[in-house]
N, C-alpha and C positions, 0 to 999 in steps of 0.2 A: 343560345341562338345569336348569331352575329348577323347584322344587316350587311348585305353585299349587293351591289348593283349587278343586274343581269343583262345579257344581250349586247355585249360589245365592250364592257369595261374589263380591266385587268383581273386576274384571278385573285381569290382571297389569299392572305398570307399563309404560308405553310405548304404551298404547292397544290397539286390536284386534290380535290375534295371527294369524299364518298358521296353516293346518291343522297340527296338531302331532303329535309322536311322544310318546305318553303311556304311563303305567304301567297295567297291568291291575288290576282289583279284587283285593283280597287273596285271595279264595277261588280265584282261577285259578292261583296259584302261580308266575306268570311275567310278564315284561314283554310288552306288546303295544301297538303304535302304533294310534292312531285319530285322532279330530279333536275340536277344541274351537273355540268361537267366542264373540264378545262380543255378547250380546243386550241392548242398552240398558244397558250397564254391569254386566251379570251374566254370569259365565262359565257357559256351557253346553257339554255334551260328549255324545258317543255312542260306545259300545263294543259290538261284537258278542260275545256269549258263548253258545256252543251255538246255539240257534235263537232267542235273545231279544236285545233291545237293552237295554243297561244305561246309565243316565244318572242324574245327580244324586247327592247325598251319600248317600242311602239305599242305592243300588245299589253305589256305588264306595268307600264308606268315607271319602269326603271328600278324598282326595289323588290328584292327577294331576300329571304333569310336562309342561311345555310348552317346546318348543324355541324358544330365543331366539337372535337374531343381534345382538350388541351390538358396534358398531364397523364396520370394513370390512375388505376383504381385505389392506390394507396393514399392519394391526396384528394381524389374526388369522391371516393366511396362507392363507385360503380364503374361498369364498363359496358360497352354496347355489343350486342350480338343479335343475329336474326333467329328468332325462336318463337315458340308458343308461350302464352302467358302462364306464370306460376307464381307462388308466394315470393320467391326471390327475384322475380322479374317484373318490371313495370313497363307497359307499352309507352313508346314515345309518340306523343300526339300534340296537335295544336287545335284546341276546341274539340270538334268531333272528327277531325281529319287525322288519319294515321298513314304514315308511309307504308307501302306494300310492295313486295317484290314478286313478280310473276316469273318464276325461274324457268318453268317448262313451257313457256309460250311458243307456239309455232311462229317462226320468223325471227326469233331471238328474244332473250330475256328483257324485261322492262321494269323500271321502278316508277311508281306513281302513287296514288293515294286511295284510301278506303274511307268512305263516309260511314262513320260508326253508327249514325242514326238510321240510315236507310240500308246499311249493310250492302252497299253498292261500291264496287271498285271501278275506278275511272282511269283510263290509260290514253295518252296522246302520243301520236307518232305520224310522220309523213303528212302533216297538215290536217289530220282527222283525229277524232276522239271516239273511244268505244267504252261502253259501260258493261260490267259483268256482275252477275249476282248468282246466288245459289251454291251448289256443291263445288263448283270450280274454285271457289275461294278457299276451300279447306286445304288445298295443297300449296297455297301461296304463303309467303313469309312476311312477318312484320319485324320491325326493329325494336328491341327492348333494352332497358337498363337492367343489368344484372348486379345485384347488391351483395352477392355471396362470392367469396374467394376472388380469384383473378382469372384473366383470360388464359387460354392454353398458350404455353411457351412464353409466359410473361417473364421479363427479366428484371422485375423490381427488386429481386434479391441482391442485385449488384449494388444497390444503395440502401440496404437495410429493410426492404419491403417484406411482406408476409409470405410471398410465394417461395416455395422451396427451390434450392439450386438443383438443376437437373442432374441426374446421375450420369457419370461418364459412360460412353458406350462400351458394352462388353467387348473384350478382345476375343474375337472368334478365331480359333486356331485354323490355319490353312487346311484345306482338304488334302487327303492323301494324294500323292503324285503317282502317275502311271510310270511303272518301272519296267515295262516290257515293250517290245517292238509292236507297232500297229501295222499289220499286213493286210493288204486288200487283194482278193482273188479276181483276176481278169483273164481274158483270152485275147490273143492276137486277132484284130479285126473288130473287137468290141468298141463301142463308143468310148472315147478317152475320158478317164475319170475327172470329175470336177473338184475332188478333194486335193489339197496341196500335197505333193509328193516330195520325197527327198531327192534333190537335184544333184546330178554328178558334178562334183567340185563346187557346188553352189554358184555356178556361173554359166554363161553361154559357152559352148564348146566350139573350137575351131575344128569342126568335124568333117566328115566326108561330104563333098559337094552334093547338094540336093536333099540332105537330111536336115531335119529340124535341129538347131543348135541347143535347144532345151532337151536334155536327155536325163533319164531317171534310173535309179538303181532297181534291179529286178532279179527275181530268183525263179529258176526253172528246174524241174527234175527230169533228167534223161536216164532212163533205165534204172531208176531208183537213186541216182546220184544227184546231189544238189549242184547246180551250175549257176554262177552269177553272170549277169549280162545287163543289157540296157533296153529301155523302151522309150518311145517318143510319140508325139502327136503328129500323125500324118493325115491331114485332111479331116480331122475330127475323129479318126479311128486309131486304135492302138497298133503301132508297128514295133517289132522286137528284133533283137539280134543277140545270139548266143554262140559261143565257141566251145567245142567239146571234141577232144581227140583229133585235132587238126581239121575239124570240119566246122563250117559255118551253118547255123540254123536260123532262118528268118521267115520261113513259111511253114505251114502245117504245124504250128506250135500250139500245144494244148494249154493247160492251165498255167498261169504265171502269177507270181506274187510280187506286188510292188510295196515299197516301204513308204508309209504315210507320215507326213510331217505333222505332229500334234501341236495344238496351240500352246503358247508359252505358259498359260496359267495351269495346265494340267500335266505337262510332261516333266518327268523327274530327272532327265538327263539331256544333254545336247549332242547333236550329231556334228562331227567336224571331220575334215579330211586332213590327215597328218602323215608325215613321213614316219617310218619305223623309229628313227632316232628321236623325233619329237614325242612320239607316243610313249617311249620308254622312260621319259623323265617325269618324276613325281614333283608336282608343283602345286599351284592353286587348285588345279583340277586333275583328276586321275582318269586317264584315257584307257579304254579297253577296246579290243577289236570287236567289230560288229559280227554277231552270229544271228542269222535270220532263220536257220532251219531248226527243227525240233530234235533231231538226232545227232547234232554235231556241236 
């Protein structure tokens, strides 16, 4: 335990400290654990006393003690954790005062102290103090010294300590990739899909005035024959256009299939717009023409 001044002095060496086991103000006549913290480089603390909260040099006489952990379990022989008492664990206390952590407190967690004689927990906050007894204490945490092994994720193995070096993470093979086209069934006039779709030329189109320049690849069947065309978002609804045997079809269109753009982490191929000349060249990637229908 190191003596550090509270209520306005600089922080203890080593930066912000954990909730601490501290000494009561002189007029209390005994030791009591409570909490201290670093507020922008200034030590602040809170102690319950009767029904009041004591804080700062005026209330506390300027002296508190803050629990430090300098080193590790290999040279100290123990490490701290919040747990219940056992053979390998020794409660941290000062006289009959034990630090206690009220984790599930309504209004926020608090660290303060437990009087081991009266089995009464005392907490100070917002200028007041409250005392708790009975079964509510069973779910609170105390801080203990653990004399067995080392803390989880201890890195003392780096300098010859007893904790084992962690195993390297297993290399998990990537999941299988989707190797088929993902098609979505829609109809003209339906609400426009929210899923990302394969966009024509992957860019805005300089298209017919009044039409949305974001247009997407679509498949439609006319008298059993597959016809490729386009759809776009028109006021939140699906608008479509297909050409077949010198005729334009944009109304009274039934079921349409649109090509969905799959996320990078699951698709096994890329979509790209290529000229026939580019697609015929074997290079880093092998390009194949897109077939969206089941019988072609």
